[in-house]
C-alpha positions as CSV (number, residue, x, y, z in Angstrom):
1,I,0.0,0.0,0.0
2,M,1.4,3.4,-1.0
3,K,1.8,5.8,1.9
4,T,0.5,9.4,1.7
5,N,3.1,12.0,1.2
6,E,5.7,9.4,0.1
7,T,7.2,9.5,-3.4
8,W,7.6,6.0,-4.9
9,N,9.5,5.3,-8.0
10,R,8.7,2.5,-10.4
11,R,11.2,0.0,-8.8
12,T,9.7,0.6,-5.4
13,V,6.1,0.1,-6.6
14,I,6.8,-3.2,-8.4
15,K,8.8,-4.5,-5.4
16,S,6.0,-3.6,-3.1
17,M,3.3,-5.3,-5.2
18,A,5.4,-8.5,-5.5
19,A,6.5,-8.7,-1.9
20,G,3.6,-10.8,-0.6
21,A,3.8,-13.3,-3.5
22,A,7.5,-13.7,-3.1
23,T,7.0,-15.1,0.4
24,L,4.5,-17.6,-1.0
25,A,7.0,-19.4,-3.2
26,I,10.4,-18.7,-1.5
27,G,11.2,-21.0,1.3
28,N,8.9,-23.7,0.0
29,P,10.7,-25.4,-2.8
30,G,8.3,-28.3,-3.0
31,Y,5.3,-25.8,-3.0
32,A,3.2,-28.0,-0.7
33,K,-0.2,-26.4,-0.2
34,S,0.3,-24.3,2.9
35,K,-2.1,-22.0,4.7
36,S,-0.7,-19.0,2.8
37,D,-1.3,-20.9,-0.5
38,Q,-4.9,-21.6,0.4
39,N,-5.5,-17.9,1.2
40,M,-3.8,-16.4,-1.8
41,E,-6.9,-16.7,-4.0
42,S,-9.0,-14.9,-1.5
43,N,-6.3,-12.2,-1.2
44,L,-6.5,-11.4,-4.9
45,K,-8.6,-8.3,-5.7
46,G,-10.8,-10.0,-8.3
47,N,-10.4,-7.3,-11.0
48,I,-8.2,-9.5,-13.2
49,N,-8.8,-13.1,-14.2
50,H,-5.4,-14.6,-14.0
51,S,-4.0,-17.4,-16.2
52,V,-0.6,-18.7,-17.4
53,C,0.8,-20.3,-20.5
54,K,2.1,-23.8,-19.8
55,W,4.8,-23.9,-22.5
56,C,6.9,-21.4,-20.4
57,Y,7.2,-24.1,-17.8
58,R,8.1,-27.2,-19.9
59,N,10.1,-28.7,-17.1
60,I,7.0,-29.1,-14.9
61,P,4.5,-31.9,-15.8
62,L,1.0,-30.5,-16.2
63,A,-0.3,-32.8,-13.4
64,E,2.2,-31.1,-11.1
65,F,1.8,-27.6,-12.5
66,A,-2.0,-27.4,-12.3
67,P,-2.4,-27.7,-8.5
68,K,0.4,-25.2,-8.0
69,V,-1.1,-22.5,-10.1
70,K,-4.5,-23.2,-8.7
71,A,-3.1,-22.5,-5.2
72,M,-1.8,-19.2,-6.5
73,G,-5.4,-18.2,-7.4
74,L,-5.2,-18.6,-11.2
75,M,-8.4,-19.6,-12.9
76,G,-6.9,-21.5,-15.7
77,I,-4.0,-22.3,-18.0
78,D,-3.6,-21.1,-21.6
79,L,-2.7,-23.2,-24.7
80,I,-3.8,-26.6,-23.5
81,G,-5.4,-28.9,-26.1
82,P,-8.2,-31.4,-25.6
83,K,-6.0,-34.4,-24.6
84,E,-5.1,-32.6,-21.4
85,W,-8.3,-30.9,-20.4
86,D,-9.1,-33.7,-17.9
87,V,-6.1,-32.7,-15.9
88,L,-7.3,-29.1,-15.7
89,K,-10.8,-30.1,-14.8
90,A,-9.5,-32.4,-12.0
91,N,-7.8,-29.3,-10.5
92,G,-10.7,-26.9,-10.9
93,L,-9.0,-25.0,-13.7
94,E,-10.2,-23.9,-17.1
95,S,-8.5,-24.1,-20.5
96,T,-8.5,-20.3,-20.8
97,M,-7.2,-20.3,-24.4
98,C,-7.6,-23.6,-26.2
99,N,-5.3,-24.6,-29.0
100,G,-4.7,-27.5,-31.3
101,A,-6.9,-26.5,-34.3
102,E,-4.2,-24.5,-36.0
103,L,-1.8,-26.1,-38.5
104,N,1.1,-24.1,-37.0
105,L,2.0,-20.5,-36.6
106,V,3.1,-19.8,-40.2
107,D,0.4,-21.6,-42.3
108,G,-2.7,-19.7,-41.5
109,F,-5.9,-18.1,-42.8
110,N,-4.2,-15.6,-45.1
111,E,-3.4,-18.4,-47.5
112,P,-6.4,-19.9,-49.3
113,K,-4.6,-23.2,-50.0
114,F,-4.8,-23.9,-46.3
115,H,-8.5,-23.1,-45.9
116,D,-10.0,-26.5,-46.4
117,A,-7.7,-28.1,-43.8
118,L,-8.1,-25.3,-41.4
119,V,-11.9,-25.3,-41.7
120,K,-12.1,-29.0,-41.0
121,R,-9.8,-28.8,-37.9
122,Y,-11.5,-25.7,-36.5
123,E,-15.0,-27.0,-36.9
124,E,-14.0,-30.1,-35.0
125,H,-12.2,-28.1,-32.3
126,I,-15.1,-25.6,-31.9
127,D,-17.3,-28.6,-31.1
128,L,-14.8,-29.9,-28.6
129,V,-14.3,-26.5,-26.9
130,A,-18.0,-26.0,-26.6
131,K,-18.6,-29.5,-25.2
132,A,-16.0,-29.0,-22.6
133,G,-17.6,-25.7,-21.5
134,Y,-14.7,-23.5,-22.6
135,K,-15.0,-20.5,-25.0
136,N,-11.6,-19.3,-26.4
137,L,-9.9,-20.9,-29.4
138,I,-6.7,-19.4,-30.8
139,C,-6.0,-18.9,-34.5
140,F,-3.3,-17.3,-36.6
141,S,-3.0,-15.2,-39.8
142,G,0.1,-17.1,-41.1
143,N,3.2,-15.6,-42.7
144,R,3.2,-13.1,-45.6
145,R,5.6,-14.9,-47.9
146,G,5.5,-11.9,-50.2
147,M,1.8,-11.4,-50.0
148,D,0.3,-7.9,-49.8
149,D,-1.4,-7.2,-46.5
150,E,-4.6,-6.2,-48.2
151,V,-4.7,-9.5,-50.1
152,G,-4.0,-11.4,-46.8
153,L,-6.7,-9.5,-45.1
154,K,-9.3,-10.5,-47.7
155,N,-8.1,-14.1,-47.6
156,C,-8.5,-14.2,-43.8
157,I,-12.0,-12.8,-44.1
158,K,-12.9,-15.4,-46.6
159,G,-11.5,-18.3,-44.6
160,L,-12.7,-17.2,-41.2
161,K,-16.3,-16.6,-42.5
162,R,-16.5,-20.3,-43.3
163,I,-16.2,-21.2,-39.6
164,L,-17.5,-18.1,-37.8
165,G,-21.1,-19.1,-38.1
166,H,-20.4,-22.4,-36.4
167,A,-18.4,-20.6,-33.7
168,E,-21.3,-18.3,-33.1
169,K,-23.8,-21.1,-32.8
170,K,-21.5,-22.9,-30.3
171,G,-20.6,-19.9,-28.3
172,V,-16.9,-20.1,-29.0
173,I,-14.7,-17.0,-29.6
174,L,-12.0,-17.3,-32.2
175,Q,-9.0,-15.2,-31.1
176,M,-6.3,-14.3,-33.6
177,E,-3.0,-13.6,-31.8
178,L,-1.0,-10.5,-32.6
179,L,2.7,-11.5,-32.8
180,N,5.7,-9.4,-33.5
181,S,7.5,-9.9,-36.8
182,K,10.6,-8.0,-35.8
183,I,12.2,-10.5,-33.4
184,D,10.3,-13.7,-32.7
185,H,8.0,-14.4,-35.7
186,K,9.6,-13.1,-38.8
187,D,7.2,-12.4,-41.7
188,Y,4.0,-13.0,-39.6
189,M,1.1,-11.0,-41.1
190,C,-1.0,-10.1,-38.1
191,D,1.9,-8.1,-36.5
192,N,0.1,-4.9,-35.7
193,S,-3.2,-3.9,-34.0
194,S,-4.4,-1.8,-37.0
195,W,-4.4,-4.8,-39.4
196,G,-6.1,-7.0,-36.8
197,I,-8.7,-4.4,-36.0
198,Q,-9.5,-4.1,-39.7
199,L,-10.1,-7.9,-39.7
200,C,-12.4,-7.6,-36.7
201,K,-14.4,-4.8,-38.3
202,A,-14.8,-6.8,-41.5
203,L,-16.0,-9.9,-39.7
204,D,-18.3,-7.9,-37.4
205,S,-18.9,-10.7,-34.9
206,D,-18.6,-10.9,-31.1
207,N,-17.2,-14.3,-31.7
208,F,-14.0,-13.0,-33.3
209,K,-11.5,-11.1,-31.3
210,L,-7.8,-10.4,-31.1
211,L,-5.4,-11.9,-28.6
212,Y,-3.5,-8.8,-27.7
213,D,0.0,-9.9,-26.6
214,I,1.5,-7.0,-24.8
215,Y,5.1,-8.2,-25.2
216,H,4.7,-8.6,-29.0
217,M,3.0,-5.3,-29.6
218,Q,5.5,-3.4,-27.5
219,I,8.2,-4.6,-29.8
220,D,6.3,-4.0,-33.1
221,E,4.3,-0.8,-32.4
222,G,4.5,0.3,-28.7
223,D,1.8,2.8,-27.5
224,V,0.3,-0.1,-25.5
225,I,-1.9,1.8,-23.0
226,R,-3.5,4.2,-25.6
227,T,-4.2,1.2,-27.9
228,I,-5.9,-0.7,-25.1
229,K,-8.0,2.3,-24.1
230,E,-9.1,3.2,-27.6
231,S,-9.6,-0.3,-29.1
232,S,-10.5,-2.5,-26.1
233,Q,-13.6,-3.8,-27.8
234,Y,-11.5,-5.8,-30.3
235,F,-9.3,-7.4,-27.7
236,G,-10.6,-10.6,-26.1
237,H,-7.5,-11.9,-24.2
238,Y,-4.1,-10.6,-23.1
239,H,-0.7,-12.1,-22.8
240,T,2.3,-10.7,-20.8
241,A,6.1,-10.8,-20.9
242,G,9.0,-8.5,-20.2
243,V,10.6,-6.5,-23.0
244,P,13.3,-7.1,-24.1
245,G,13.9,-10.8,-23.7
246,R,10.5,-12.2,-22.9
247,H,11.4,-12.8,-19.2
248,E,10.0,-11.6,-15.9
249,I,7.7,-8.5,-15.8
250,E,9.6,-6.9,-12.9
251,E,11.7,-3.7,-12.9
252,E,14.5,-5.0,-15.1
253,Q,12.4,-4.5,-18.3
254,E,10.8,-1.5,-19.9
255,L,7.0,-2.1,-19.5
256,F,5.2,-0.9,-16.4
257,Y,2.6,-3.6,-15.9
258,P,0.7,-2.1,-13.0
259,A,-0.3,0.8,-15.2
260,I,-1.1,-1.5,-18.1
261,M,-3.3,-3.7,-16.0
262,K,-5.1,-0.6,-14.6
263,A,-5.8,0.5,-18.1
264,I,-7.2,-3.0,-19.0
265,V,-9.5,-3.0,-15.9
266,A,-10.7,0.6,-16.7
267,T,-12.0,-0.6,-20.0
268,G,-14.4,-3.0,-18.2
269,F,-12.6,-6.1,-19.5
270,K,-13.9,-9.3,-18.0
271,G,-11.7,-11.8,-19.9
272,V,-8.4,-13.3,-19.0
273,V,-4.8,-12.0,-18.6
274,A,-2.3,-14.8,-19.0
275,Q,1.4,-14.7,-18.1
276,E,3.6,-15.7,-21.0
277,F,7.1,-14.9,-19.9
278,I,10.0,-17.4,-19.7
279,P,11.4,-17.3,-16.2
280,S,15.1,-16.4,-16.1
281,N,15.0,-17.0,-12.3
282,K,14.8,-20.8,-12.0
283,T,14.2,-20.8,-8.3
284,N,11.4,-23.2,-7.5
285,K,11.3,-24.1,-11.2
286,G,10.3,-20.5,-12.1
287,L,7.2,-20.5,-9.9
288,N,8.6,-17.8,-7.6
289,S,8.7,-15.5,-10.7
290,L,5.1,-16.5,-11.6
291,S,3.7,-15.7,-8.2
292,K,5.4,-12.3,-8.3
293,A,4.0,-11.6,-11.7
294,I,0.5,-12.4,-10.5
295,A,0.9,-9.9,-7.6
296,I,2.2,-7.2,-9.9
297,C,-0.8,-7.6,-12.3
298,D,-3.4,-8.0,-9.5
299,V,-4.4,-4.3,-9.5
């Protein structure tokens, strides 16, 4: 809590917000469910629905990972496919961003030759997502490969319209991820919010949104808070990570996540914010860093 008449710099604020969570993981390498673990969920403010991307913790089996993040107060885990949903359900967690329908990250809806295969896979996964009681299913534009952005936009509209009616009927939201093409995903087409928003406007459906990855968009366009405030209606999900390096969201990197989270909350957002940083601090298999990140983002 910030004291009146005291000036706090950015480093102090982040350290203060993370302090309680650090105690949760530090000193408990096995992360047995202690009294403080059990109380953490009730200590969260409830303004942010927290999740995490499992791929960032590849060294922890899902059956071990799930109860640990549940104890931190997370509501689910991102990027889990149908084969592992039973593990989530057994631990009272949701698949907050389902995957498995995509071909890969580079062969997407901007290329018509992939449409038939994508439509078949997405129709099947939309059914699976709906049956499981989930709602978010990730999709990708694919790489440019010399294609003009306007042509790619028209191709995405054409391909996505083939499955959007089915998604609407089943109550599933297709979410195209914004990825940077400067560092991590060279040549990816949906690499800026403007292009993605054009796609949303053309499809004109509550069942198509953008997965706004804060890390990726800071790299390719910046201006994160203004974009969130002005275009929040097009963003259905958020991912986090520190810039540069995609590591912890603490004071060593350039984004100030408390302000970003406050901006998200101010828009009335009721979706999910998922941590997607790769822990550089391997203490407790990186879970110390995760609990700190949840505290930083729990505004």
